[in-house]
All heavy atoms as TSV, in Angstrom:
chain	resi	resn	atom	element	x	y	z
A	1	MET	N	N	-20.514	14.394	1.980
A	1	MET	CA	C	-21.610	13.557	2.389
A	1	MET	C	C	-22.899	14.278	2.506
A	1	MET	O	O	-24.065	13.549	2.417
A	1	MET	CB	C	-21.191	13.076	3.828
A	1	MET	CG	C	-19.987	12.114	3.848
A	1	MET	SD	S	-20.006	10.552	4.709
A	1	MET	CE	C	-21.380	10.355	5.606
A	2	ALA	N	N	-22.877	15.507	2.681
A	2	ALA	CA	C	-24.111	16.288	2.605
A	2	ALA	C	C	-24.935	16.024	1.425
A	2	ALA	O	O	-26.109	15.930	1.457
A	2	ALA	CB	C	-23.865	17.775	2.997
A	3	ASN	N	N	-24.119	15.837	0.288
A	3	ASN	CA	C	-24.870	15.616	-1.021
A	3	ASN	C	C	-25.626	14.304	-0.945
A	3	ASN	O	O	-26.710	14.139	-1.548
A	3	ASN	CB	C	-23.900	15.578	-2.139
A	3	ASN	CG	C	-23.358	16.975	-2.326
A	3	ASN	OD1	O	-23.893	17.955	-2.038
A	3	ASN	ND2	N	-22.143	16.932	-3.076
A	4	LEU	N	N	-25.122	13.336	-0.244
A	4	LEU	CA	C	-25.755	12.185	-0.076
A	4	LEU	C	C	-27.055	12.194	0.681
A	4	LEU	O	O	-27.950	11.378	0.420
A	4	LEU	CB	C	-24.897	10.988	0.446
A	4	LEU	CG	C	-23.575	10.547	-0.390
A	4	LEU	CD1	C	-22.640	9.748	0.423
A	4	LEU	CD2	C	-24.009	9.970	-1.636
A	5	PHE	N	N	-27.076	13.020	1.673
A	5	PHE	CA	C	-28.221	12.941	2.617
A	5	PHE	C	C	-29.113	14.191	2.370
A	5	PHE	O	O	-30.099	14.290	2.901
A	5	PHE	CB	C	-27.677	12.976	4.026
A	5	PHE	CG	C	-26.968	11.736	4.409
A	5	PHE	CD1	C	-25.577	11.587	4.361
A	5	PHE	CD2	C	-27.816	10.723	4.832
A	5	PHE	CE1	C	-24.948	10.360	4.683
A	5	PHE	CE2	C	-27.272	9.389	5.134
A	5	PHE	CZ	C	-25.855	9.284	5.048
A	6	GLY	N	N	-28.696	15.077	1.579
A	6	GLY	CA	C	-29.637	16.170	1.177
A	6	GLY	C	C	-29.606	17.309	2.187
A	6	GLY	O	O	-30.284	18.319	1.918
A	7	LYS	N	N	-28.964	17.093	3.262
A	7	LYS	CA	C	-28.852	18.113	4.373
A	7	LYS	C	C	-27.501	18.184	4.925
A	7	LYS	O	O	-26.755	17.088	4.939
A	7	LYS	CB	C	-29.984	17.822	5.507
A	7	LYS	CG	C	-31.287	17.865	5.088
A	7	LYS	CD	C	-32.215	17.616	6.327
A	7	LYS	CE	C	-33.619	17.582	6.011
A	7	LYS	NZ	N	-34.533	17.331	7.135
A	8	PRO	N	N	-27.055	19.226	5.501
A	8	PRO	CA	C	-25.677	19.363	6.055
A	8	PRO	C	C	-25.621	18.488	7.323
A	8	PRO	O	O	-26.591	18.350	7.947
A	8	PRO	CB	C	-25.594	20.729	6.417
A	8	PRO	CG	C	-26.620	21.612	5.869
A	8	PRO	CD	C	-27.772	20.606	5.486
A	9	LEU	N	N	-24.485	17.802	7.399
A	9	LEU	CA	C	-24.250	16.883	8.622
A	9	LEU	C	C	-23.469	17.666	9.647
A	9	LEU	O	O	-23.343	17.202	10.744
A	9	LEU	CB	C	-23.521	15.608	8.180
A	9	LEU	CG	C	-24.322	14.824	7.061
A	9	LEU	CD1	C	-23.537	13.597	6.809
A	9	LEU	CD2	C	-25.661	14.401	7.542
A	10	LEU	N	N	-22.695	18.653	9.178
A	10	LEU	CA	C	-21.847	19.438	9.983
A	10	LEU	C	C	-22.056	20.927	9.841
A	10	LEU	O	O	-22.419	21.374	8.745
A	10	LEU	CB	C	-20.362	19.100	9.742
A	10	LEU	CG	C	-19.703	17.677	9.964
A	10	LEU	CD1	C	-18.418	17.635	9.341
A	10	LEU	CD2	C	-19.847	17.426	11.397
A	11	VAL	N	N	-21.827	21.752	10.909
A	11	VAL	CA	C	-21.705	23.099	10.699
A	11	VAL	C	C	-20.220	23.568	11.163
A	11	VAL	O	O	-19.848	23.207	12.257
A	11	VAL	CB	C	-22.706	23.712	11.629
A	11	VAL	CG1	C	-22.576	25.209	11.747
A	11	VAL	CG2	C	-24.159	23.390	11.295
A	12	GLY	N	N	-19.646	24.156	10.267
A	12	GLY	CA	C	-18.225	24.526	10.590
A	12	GLY	C	C	-18.137	25.967	11.095
A	12	GLY	O	O	-19.006	26.862	10.982
A	13	ARG	N	N	-17.133	26.228	11.890
A	13	ARG	CA	C	-16.744	27.531	12.453
A	13	ARG	C	C	-15.360	27.877	11.893
A	13	ARG	O	O	-14.516	27.094	11.883
A	13	ARG	CB	C	-16.599	27.440	13.915
A	13	ARG	CG	C	-18.025	27.335	14.691
A	13	ARG	CD	C	-18.026	27.452	16.159
A	13	ARG	NE	N	-16.773	26.812	16.699
A	13	ARG	CZ	C	-16.588	25.574	17.284
A	13	ARG	NH1	N	-17.779	24.962	17.290
A	13	ARG	NH2	N	-15.584	25.174	17.814
A	14	ALA	N	N	-15.212	29.124	11.388
A	14	ALA	CA	C	-14.037	29.708	10.965
A	14	ALA	C	C	-12.896	29.555	12.016
A	14	ALA	O	O	-13.201	29.595	13.292
A	14	ALA	CB	C	-14.191	31.092	10.411
A	15	GLY	N	N	-11.721	29.532	11.574
A	15	GLY	CA	C	-10.518	29.427	12.383
A	15	GLY	C	C	-10.192	30.761	13.093
A	15	GLY	O	O	-11.014	31.554	13.558
A	16	GLY	N	N	-8.887	31.036	13.205
A	16	GLY	CA	C	-8.352	32.281	13.829
A	16	GLY	C	C	-7.632	31.900	15.172
A	16	GLY	O	O	-7.300	30.675	15.321
A	17	ARG	N	N	-7.520	32.871	15.910
A	17	ARG	CA	C	-6.724	32.607	17.131
A	17	ARG	C	C	-7.459	31.500	18.075
A	17	ARG	O	O	-6.613	30.648	18.670
A	17	ARG	CB	C	-6.528	33.824	17.941
A	17	ARG	CG	C	-5.625	34.714	17.444
A	17	ARG	CD	C	-5.227	35.750	18.495
A	17	ARG	NE	N	-3.807	36.223	18.107
A	17	ARG	CZ	C	-2.867	36.264	19.013
A	17	ARG	NH1	N	-3.197	36.104	20.286
A	17	ARG	NH2	N	-1.774	36.526	18.681
A	18	ALA	N	N	-8.615	31.551	18.173
A	18	ALA	CA	C	-9.311	30.586	19.064
A	18	ALA	C	C	-9.496	29.145	18.204
A	18	ALA	O	O	-9.855	28.131	19.009
A	18	ALA	CB	C	-10.599	30.996	19.441
A	19	GLY	N	N	-9.126	29.082	17.028
A	19	GLY	CA	C	-9.304	27.853	16.351
A	19	GLY	C	C	-10.727	27.655	15.800
A	19	GLY	O	O	-11.577	28.306	16.235
A	20	GLY	N	N	-10.866	26.863	14.741
A	20	GLY	CA	C	-12.010	26.686	14.129
A	20	GLY	C	C	-12.649	25.283	14.806
A	20	GLY	O	O	-12.258	24.908	15.691
A	21	GLY	N	N	-13.577	24.817	14.086
A	21	GLY	CA	C	-14.224	23.509	14.452
A	21	GLY	C	C	-15.425	23.127	13.627
A	21	GLY	O	O	-15.693	23.834	12.845
A	22	ALA	N	N	-15.918	22.153	14.035
A	22	ALA	CA	C	-17.257	21.703	13.384
A	22	ALA	C	C	-18.053	21.029	14.449
A	22	ALA	O	O	-17.622	20.459	15.412
A	22	ALA	CB	C	-16.904	20.626	12.292
A	23	THR	N	N	-19.376	21.041	14.298
A	23	THR	CA	C	-20.308	20.552	15.098
A	23	THR	C	C	-21.310	19.837	14.301
A	23	THR	O	O	-21.669	20.159	13.285
A	23	THR	CB	C	-21.112	21.669	15.983
A	23	THR	OG1	O	-20.135	22.410	16.582
A	23	THR	CG2	C	-22.119	21.031	16.909
A	24	LEU	N	N	-21.749	18.629	14.773
A	24	LEU	CA	C	-22.761	17.712	14.151
A	24	LEU	C	C	-24.135	18.564	14.194
A	24	LEU	O	O	-24.514	19.109	15.314
A	24	LEU	CB	C	-22.889	16.464	14.774
A	24	LEU	CG	C	-21.929	15.448	14.512
A	24	LEU	CD1	C	-22.023	14.165	15.287
A	24	LEU	CD2	C	-21.849	15.081	13.073
A	25	THR	N	N	-24.783	18.484	13.105
A	25	THR	CA	C	-26.260	18.900	13.038
A	25	THR	C	C	-27.076	17.783	13.514
A	25	THR	O	O	-26.588	16.668	13.688
A	25	THR	CB	C	-26.711	19.292	11.592
A	25	THR	OG1	O	-26.648	18.079	10.789
A	25	THR	CG2	C	-25.724	20.367	10.956
A	26	ALA	N	N	-28.388	18.153	13.692
A	26	ALA	CA	C	-29.370	17.143	14.074
A	26	ALA	C	C	-29.329	15.855	13.069
A	26	ALA	O	O	-29.359	14.754	13.501
A	26	ALA	CB	C	-30.782	17.701	14.120
A	27	THR	N	N	-29.219	16.337	11.798
A	27	THR	CA	C	-29.122	15.213	10.752
A	27	THR	C	C	-27.936	14.427	10.912
A	27	THR	O	O	-28.042	13.176	10.800
A	27	THR	CB	C	-29.208	15.920	9.322
A	27	THR	OG1	O	-30.480	16.659	9.211
A	27	THR	CG2	C	-29.141	14.844	8.210
A	28	GLY	N	N	-26.791	15.084	11.310
A	28	GLY	CA	C	-25.443	14.292	11.464
A	28	GLY	C	C	-25.707	13.279	12.626
A	28	GLY	O	O	-25.228	12.161	12.545
A	29	HIS	N	N	-26.249	13.827	13.584
A	29	HIS	CA	C	-26.468	12.857	14.825
A	29	HIS	C	C	-27.368	11.697	14.488
A	29	HIS	O	O	-27.115	10.588	14.798
A	29	HIS	CB	C	-27.167	13.627	15.948
A	29	HIS	CG	C	-26.181	14.459	16.835
A	29	HIS	ND1	N	-25.286	13.903	17.678
A	29	HIS	CD2	C	-25.978	15.835	16.769
A	29	HIS	CE1	C	-24.518	14.964	18.266
A	29	HIS	NE2	N	-24.935	16.015	17.735
A	30	SER	N	N	-28.398	12.022	13.629
A	30	SER	CA	C	-29.302	10.843	13.253
A	30	SER	C	C	-28.541	9.880	12.323
A	30	SER	O	O	-28.800	8.728	12.465
A	30	SER	CB	C	-30.493	11.503	12.460
A	30	SER	OG	O	-31.330	12.284	13.283
A	31	VAL	N	N	-27.719	10.353	11.516
A	31	VAL	CA	C	-27.026	9.442	10.625
A	31	VAL	C	C	-26.107	8.657	11.391
A	31	VAL	O	O	-25.979	7.411	11.100
A	31	VAL	CB	C	-26.254	10.262	9.507
A	31	VAL	CG1	C	-25.165	9.482	8.665
A	31	VAL	CG2	C	-27.180	10.884	8.538
A	32	ILE	N	N	-25.365	9.071	12.337
A	32	ILE	CA	C	-24.433	8.396	13.193
A	32	ILE	C	C	-25.259	7.342	13.937
A	32	ILE	O	O	-24.908	6.210	14.088
A	32	ILE	CB	C	-23.637	9.331	14.095
A	32	ILE	CG1	C	-22.589	10.061	13.171
A	32	ILE	CG2	C	-22.921	8.492	15.175
A	32	ILE	CD1	C	-21.804	11.083	13.954
A	33	GLU	N	N	-26.327	7.680	14.587
A	33	GLU	CA	C	-27.225	6.742	15.225
A	33	GLU	C	C	-27.790	5.681	14.452
A	33	GLU	O	O	-27.724	4.516	14.773
A	33	GLU	CB	C	-28.439	7.560	15.873
A	33	GLU	CG	C	-29.326	6.635	16.799
A	33	GLU	CD	C	-28.570	5.863	17.914
A	33	GLU	OE1	O	-27.630	6.398	18.487
A	33	GLU	OE2	O	-28.973	4.814	18.231
A	34	ALA	N	N	-28.088	6.021	13.234
A	34	ALA	CA	C	-28.609	4.947	12.353
A	34	ALA	C	C	-27.491	3.988	11.999
A	34	ALA	O	O	-27.698	2.751	11.863
A	34	ALA	CB	C	-29.207	5.579	11.067
A	35	PHE	N	N	-26.322	4.506	11.744
A	35	PHE	CA	C	-25.108	3.633	11.539
A	35	PHE	C	C	-24.830	2.784	12.599
A	35	PHE	O	O	-24.535	1.559	12.413
A	35	PHE	CB	C	-23.817	4.524	11.034
A	35	PHE	CG	C	-22.780	3.656	10.690
A	35	PHE	CD1	C	-22.663	3.116	9.498
A	35	PHE	CD2	C	-21.826	3.460	11.609
A	35	PHE	CE1	C	-21.559	2.362	9.093
A	35	PHE	CE2	C	-20.607	2.583	11.287
A	35	PHE	CZ	C	-20.539	2.139	10.025
A	36	ARG	N	N	-24.820	3.265	13.760
A	36	ARG	CA	C	-24.705	2.390	14.956
A	36	ARG	C	C	-25.575	1.333	15.176
A	36	ARG	O	O	-25.316	0.267	15.517
A	36	ARG	CB	C	-24.615	3.330	16.209
A	36	ARG	CG	C	-23.249	4.169	16.343
A	36	ARG	CD	C	-23.248	4.975	17.489
A	36	ARG	NE	N	-21.911	5.670	17.447
A	36	ARG	CZ	C	-21.757	6.801	18.099
A	36	ARG	NH1	N	-22.689	7.434	18.856
A	36	ARG	NH2	N	-20.510	7.460	18.076
A	37	ARG	N	N	-26.950	1.629	14.948
A	37	ARG	CA	C	-27.998	0.561	14.893
A	37	ARG	C	C	-27.688	-0.405	13.765
A	37	ARG	O	O	-27.845	-1.760	14.126
A	37	ARG	CB	C	-29.351	1.245	14.783
A	37	ARG	CG	C	-29.780	2.102	15.955
A	37	ARG	CD	C	-31.301	2.289	15.993
A	37	ARG	NE	N	-31.861	2.750	14.649
A	37	ARG	CZ	C	-31.932	4.121	14.206
A	37	ARG	NH1	N	-31.560	4.891	15.052
A	37	ARG	NH2	N	-32.438	4.284	13.061
A	38	MET	N	N	-27.301	-0.052	12.613
A	38	MET	CA	C	-27.005	-0.992	11.547
A	38	MET	C	C	-25.807	-1.877	11.949
A	38	MET	O	O	-25.966	-3.159	11.712
A	38	MET	CB	C	-26.577	-0.186	10.248
A	38	MET	CG	C	-26.434	-1.069	9.178
A	38	MET	SD	S	-25.799	-0.296	7.609
A	38	MET	CE	C	-24.118	0.231	8.129
A	39	GLU	N	N	-24.805	-1.289	12.496
A	39	GLU	CA	C	-23.651	-2.095	13.009
A	39	GLU	C	C	-24.072	-3.100	14.035
A	39	GLU	O	O	-23.724	-4.297	14.039
A	39	GLU	CB	C	-22.644	-1.245	13.692
A	39	GLU	CG	C	-21.603	-0.565	12.903
A	39	GLU	CD	C	-20.599	0.269	13.553
A	39	GLU	OE1	O	-20.961	0.866	14.534
A	39	GLU	OE2	O	-19.368	0.119	13.243
A	40	ALA	N	N	-24.927	-2.795	14.986
A	40	ALA	CA	C	-25.389	-3.654	16.028
A	40	ALA	C	C	-26.211	-4.835	15.388
A	40	ALA	O	O	-26.119	-5.934	15.848
A	40	ALA	CB	C	-26.177	-2.867	17.113
A	41	GLU	N	N	-27.052	-4.381	14.427
A	41	GLU	CA	C	-27.924	-5.419	13.833
A	41	GLU	C	C	-27.090	-6.410	12.970
A	41	GLU	O	O	-27.377	-7.573	13.100
A	41	GLU	CB	C	-28.959	-4.822	12.997
A	41	GLU	CG	C	-29.970	-5.668	12.375
A	41	GLU	CD	C	-30.906	-6.443	13.426
A	41	GLU	OE1	O	-30.949	-6.008	14.611
A	41	GLU	OE2	O	-31.531	-7.487	13.018
A	42	MET	N	N	-26.085	-6.049	12.399
A	42	MET	CA	C	-25.247	-6.857	11.627
A	42	MET	C	C	-24.433	-7.772	12.471
A	42	MET	O	O	-24.358	-8.922	12.156
A	42	MET	CB	C	-24.161	-5.958	10.828
A	42	MET	CG	C	-23.636	-6.566	9.679
A	42	MET	SD	S	-22.740	-5.392	8.668
A	42	MET	CE	C	-21.134	-6.123	8.578
A	43	VAL	N	N	-24.005	-7.281	13.609
A	43	VAL	CA	C	-23.277	-8.158	14.540
A	43	VAL	C	C	-24.251	-9.193	15.038
A	43	VAL	O	O	-23.944	-10.459	15.229
A	43	VAL	CB	C	-22.691	-7.379	15.777
A	43	VAL	CG1	C	-22.308	-8.255	16.878
A	43	VAL	CG2	C	-21.584	-6.545	15.368
A	44	ARG	N	N	-25.623	-8.820	15.340
A	44	ARG	CA	C	-26.465	-9.829	15.897
A	44	ARG	C	C	-26.736	-10.959	14.815
A	44	ARG	O	O	-26.722	-12.003	15.129
A	44	ARG	CB	C	-27.813	-9.094	16.253
A	44	ARG	CG	C	-28.849	-9.973	16.900
A	44	ARG	CD	C	-30.241	-9.405	16.868
A	44	ARG	NE	N	-30.806	-9.148	15.630
A	44	ARG	CZ	C	-31.400	-10.104	14.810
A	44	ARG	NH1	N	-31.404	-11.346	15.273
A	44	ARG	NH2	N	-31.922	-9.853	13.636
A	45	VAL	N	N	-26.960	-10.502	13.565
A	45	VAL	CA	C	-27.206	-11.418	12.492
A	45	VAL	C	C	-26.026	-12.303	12.256
A	45	VAL	O	O	-26.168	-13.609	12.254
A	45	VAL	CB	C	-27.595	-10.751	11.171
A	45	VAL	CG1	C	-27.617	-11.719	9.945
A	45	VAL	CG2	C	-28.877	-9.969	11.334
A	46	LEU	N	N	-24.815	-11.781	12.327
A	46	LEU	CA	C	-23.657	-12.670	12.030
A	46	LEU	C	C	-23.417	-13.639	13.177
A	46	LEU	O	O	-23.005	-14.832	12.902
A	46	LEU	CB	C	-22.415	-11.809	11.967
A	46	LEU	CG	C	-22.249	-10.977	10.555
A	46	LEU	CD1	C	-21.126	-10.118	10.673
A	46	LEU	CD2	C	-22.134	-12.109	9.540
A	47	ARG	N	N	-23.771	-13.178	14.434
A	47	ARG	CA	C	-23.748	-14.272	15.502
A	47	ARG	C	C	-24.782	-15.381	15.315
A	47	ARG	O	O	-24.552	-16.499	15.686
A	47	ARG	CB	C	-23.916	-13.598	16.755
A	47	ARG	CG	C	-22.751	-12.791	17.321
A	47	ARG	CD	C	-22.917	-12.183	18.730
A	47	ARG	NE	N	-21.728	-11.405	19.048
A	47	ARG	CZ	C	-21.680	-10.201	19.562
A	47	ARG	NH1	N	-22.895	-9.759	20.159
A	47	ARG	NH2	N	-20.633	-9.569	20.003
A	48	THR	N	N	-25.923	-14.923	14.884
A	48	THR	CA	C	-26.945	-15.962	14.647
A	48	THR	C	C	-26.684	-16.991	13.481
A	48	THR	O	O	-26.836	-18.182	13.733
A	48	THR	CB	C	-28.297	-15.228	14.239
A	48	THR	OG1	O	-28.672	-14.373	15.260
A	48	THR	CG2	C	-29.349	-16.161	13.892
A	49	ILE	N	N	-25.901	-16.522	12.450
A	49	ILE	CA	C	-25.672	-17.444	11.330
A	49	ILE	C	C	-24.144	-18.027	11.364
A	49	ILE	O	O	-23.823	-18.789	10.562
A	49	ILE	CB	C	-25.892	-16.762	9.922
A	49	ILE	CG1	C	-24.930	-15.714	9.711
A	49	ILE	CG2	C	-27.262	-16.403	9.862
A	49	ILE	CD1	C	-25.052	-15.007	8.385
A	50	GLU	N	N	-23.457	-17.668	12.536
A	50	GLU	CA	C	-22.066	-18.054	12.648
A	50	GLU	C	C	-21.951	-19.580	12.478
A	50	GLU	O	O	-21.039	-20.117	11.819
A	50	GLU	CB	C	-21.397	-17.460	13.845
A	50	GLU	CG	C	-19.992	-17.759	13.883
A	50	GLU	CD	C	-19.396	-17.110	15.153
A	50	GLU	OE1	O	-20.141	-16.612	16.070
A	50	GLU	OE2	O	-18.147	-16.876	15.122
A	51	PRO	N	N	-22.730	-20.428	13.089
A	51	PRO	CA	C	-22.597	-21.795	13.103
A	51	PRO	C	C	-22.742	-22.280	11.593
A	51	PRO	O	O	-21.977	-23.227	11.161
A	51	PRO	CB	C	-23.817	-22.477	13.918
A	51	PRO	CG	C	-24.061	-21.354	14.895
A	51	PRO	CD	C	-23.772	-20.078	14.205
A	52	GLU	N	N	-23.748	-21.838	10.831
A	52	GLU	CA	C	-23.910	-22.066	9.502
A	52	GLU	C	C	-22.588	-21.746	8.579
A	52	GLU	O	O	-22.272	-22.464	7.723
A	52	GLU	CB	C	-25.137	-21.523	8.823
A	52	GLU	CG	C	-26.424	-21.960	9.531
A	52	GLU	CD	C	-27.536	-21.121	8.969
A	52	GLU	OE1	O	-27.716	-20.974	7.743
A	52	GLU	OE2	O	-28.365	-20.728	9.818
A	53	LEU	N	N	-22.172	-20.634	8.870
A	53	LEU	CA	C	-21.028	-20.196	8.162
A	53	LEU	C	C	-19.752	-21.044	8.504
A	53	LEU	O	O	-18.969	-21.292	7.509
A	53	LEU	CB	C	-20.664	-18.685	8.541
A	53	LEU	CG	C	-21.668	-17.584	8.111
A	53	LEU	CD1	C	-21.238	-16.150	8.712
A	53	LEU	CD2	C	-21.806	-17.552	6.688
A	54	ALA	N	N	-19.626	-21.372	9.774
A	54	ALA	CA	C	-18.593	-22.226	10.203
A	54	ALA	C	C	-18.563	-23.605	9.375
A	54	ALA	O	O	-17.659	-24.112	9.015
A	54	ALA	CB	C	-18.529	-22.368	11.649
A	55	GLU	N	N	-19.828	-24.138	9.351
A	55	GLU	CA	C	-19.951	-25.431	8.633
A	55	GLU	C	C	-19.571	-25.289	7.229
A	55	GLU	O	O	-19.058	-26.270	6.542
A	55	GLU	CB	C	-21.498	-25.900	8.761
A	55	GLU	CG	C	-21.742	-26.592	10.053
A	55	GLU	CD	C	-23.261	-27.161	9.888
A	55	GLU	OE1	O	-23.733	-27.495	8.903
A	55	GLU	OE2	O	-23.821	-27.067	11.124
A	56	ALA	N	N	-19.765	-24.163	6.588
A	56	ALA	CA	C	-19.493	-24.044	5.203
A	56	ALA	C	C	-18.054	-23.616	4.979
A	56	ALA	O	O	-17.628	-23.462	3.862
A	56	ALA	CB	C	-20.416	-22.991	4.615
A	57	GLY	N	N	-17.310	-23.340	6.043
A	57	GLY	CA	C	-15.921	-23.001	5.982
A	57	GLY	C	C	-15.712	-21.482	5.829
A	57	GLY	O	O	-14.685	-21.127	5.406
A	58	VAL	N	N	-16.739	-20.750	6.046
A	58	VAL	CA	C	-16.639	-19.339	5.912
A	58	VAL	C	C	-16.549	-18.613	7.302
A	58	VAL	O	O	-17.137	-18.932	8.132
A	58	VAL	CB	C	-17.833	-18.642	5.248
A	58	VAL	CG1	C	-17.833	-17.141	5.201
A	58	VAL	CG2	C	-18.010	-19.312	3.834
A	59	LEU	N	N	-15.470	-17.815	7.451
A	59	LEU	CA	C	-15.200	-17.166	8.713
A	59	LEU	C	C	-16.090	-15.837	8.664
A	59	LEU	O	O	-15.917	-15.086	7.704
A	59	LEU	CB	C	-13.712	-16.853	8.917
A	59	LEU	CG	C	-12.852	-18.095	8.963
A	59	LEU	CD1	C	-11.375	-17.578	9.003
A	59	LEU	CD2	C	-13.193	-18.961	10.139
A	60	HIS	N	N	-16.874	-15.556	9.561
A	60	HIS	CA	C	-17.780	-14.435	9.545
A	60	HIS	C	C	-17.056	-13.074	9.560
A	60	HIS	O	O	-17.570	-12.213	9.087
A	60	HIS	CB	C	-18.777	-14.459	10.778
A	60	HIS	CG	C	-18.212	-14.091	12.076
A	60	HIS	ND1	N	-17.513	-15.013	12.895
A	60	HIS	CD2	C	-18.196	-12.954	12.721
A	60	HIS	CE1	C	-17.021	-14.352	13.948
A	60	HIS	NE2	N	-17.555	-13.107	13.877
A	61	TRP	N	N	-15.916	-13.061	10.263
A	61	TRP	CA	C	-15.216	-11.821	10.170
A	61	TRP	C	C	-14.655	-11.394	8.823
A	61	TRP	O	O	-14.590	-10.195	8.561
A	61	TRP	CB	C	-14.040	-11.797	11.259
A	61	TRP	CG	C	-12.949	-12.841	10.908
A	61	TRP	CD1	C	-12.771	-14.161	11.378
A	61	TRP	CD2	C	-11.814	-12.701	9.944
A	61	TRP	NE1	N	-11.821	-14.818	10.828
A	61	TRP	CE2	C	-11.177	-13.910	9.986
A	61	TRP	CE3	C	-11.322	-11.658	9.248
A	61	TRP	CZ2	C	-9.964	-14.241	9.281
A	61	TRP	CZ3	C	-10.105	-11.879	8.459
A	61	TRP	CH2	C	-9.624	-13.086	8.412
A	62	ILE	N	N	-14.572	-12.380	7.991
A	62	ILE	CA	C	-14.200	-12.056	6.514
A	62	ILE	C	C	-15.405	-11.204	5.906
A	62	ILE	O	O	-15.144	-10.244	5.150
A	62	ILE	CB	C	-13.864	-13.310	5.639
A	62	ILE	CG1	C	-12.616	-13.855	6.133
A	62	ILE	CG2	C	-13.696	-12.894	4.176
A	62	ILE	CD1	C	-12.285	-15.173	5.662
A	63	LEU	N	N	-16.554	-11.665	6.145
A	63	LEU	CA	C	-17.829	-11.060	5.573
A	63	LEU	C	C	-17.934	-9.593	6.148
A	63	LEU	O	O	-18.539	-8.631	5.487
A	63	LEU	CB	C	-19.116	-11.759	5.793
A	63	LEU	CG	C	-19.095	-13.171	5.203
A	63	LEU	CD1	C	-20.348	-13.892	5.670
A	63	LEU	CD2	C	-19.050	-13.094	3.720
A	64	SER	N	N	-17.527	-9.347	7.401
A	64	SER	CA	C	-17.791	-8.126	8.018
A	64	SER	C	C	-16.652	-7.131	8.107
A	64	SER	O	O	-16.789	-6.003	8.584
A	64	SER	CB	C	-18.418	-8.372	9.492
A	64	SER	OG	O	-17.447	-9.022	10.244
A	65	GLN	N	N	-15.462	-7.511	7.725
A	65	GLN	CA	C	-14.302	-6.690	7.928
A	65	GLN	C	C	-14.361	-5.420	7.170
A	65	GLN	O	O	-13.812	-4.362	7.736
A	65	GLN	CB	C	-13.050	-7.430	7.502
A	65	GLN	CG	C	-12.826	-7.723	5.982
A	65	GLN	CD	C	-11.691	-8.489	5.693
A	65	GLN	OE1	O	-11.051	-8.911	6.560
A	65	GLN	NE2	N	-11.455	-8.779	4.387
A	66	ASP	N	N	-15.093	-5.236	6.285
A	66	ASP	CA	C	-15.166	-3.899	5.591
A	66	ASP	C	C	-16.283	-2.978	6.141
A	66	ASP	O	O	-16.478	-1.933	5.756
A	66	ASP	CB	C	-15.446	-4.062	4.038
A	66	ASP	CG	C	-14.292	-4.588	3.331
A	66	ASP	OD1	O	-13.175	-4.394	3.805
A	66	ASP	OD2	O	-14.344	-5.277	2.299
A	67	PHE	N	N	-17.242	-3.615	7.024
A	67	PHE	CA	C	-18.331	-2.868	7.627
A	67	PHE	C	C	-18.140	-2.538	8.922
A	67	PHE	O	O	-18.641	-1.529	9.428
A	67	PHE	CB	C	-19.606	-3.719	7.420
A	67	PHE	CG	C	-19.966	-4.091	6.034
A	67	PHE	CD1	C	-19.751	-5.351	5.503
A	67	PHE	CD2	C	-20.421	-3.140	5.247
A	67	PHE	CE1	C	-20.034	-5.699	4.261
A	67	PHE	CE2	C	-20.753	-3.376	3.889
A	67	PHE	CZ	C	-20.617	-4.586	3.373
A	68	LEU	N	N	-17.429	-3.342	9.779
A	68	LEU	CA	C	-17.324	-3.038	11.170
A	68	LEU	C	C	-15.957	-2.505	11.583
A	68	LEU	O	O	-15.046	-2.625	10.872
A	68	LEU	CB	C	-17.672	-4.260	12.048
A	68	LEU	CG	C	-19.031	-4.899	11.849
A	68	LEU	CD1	C	-19.157	-6.214	12.587
A	68	LEU	CD2	C	-20.035	-3.946	12.184
């Protein structure tokens, strides 16, 4: 994913007795926050157009199942 964003999203720590791990970078936090905002906006839009979708026989969850 770092290749997609041009900056590292995680900083890893080597393992050993205490175990390893990873921490989000500032860029990683920004990407997650942007994704959460996108999800919220998508939900808002789907709720707005849900009556139109229902009239057309389209269930809104079908449109969003791969995104949410």
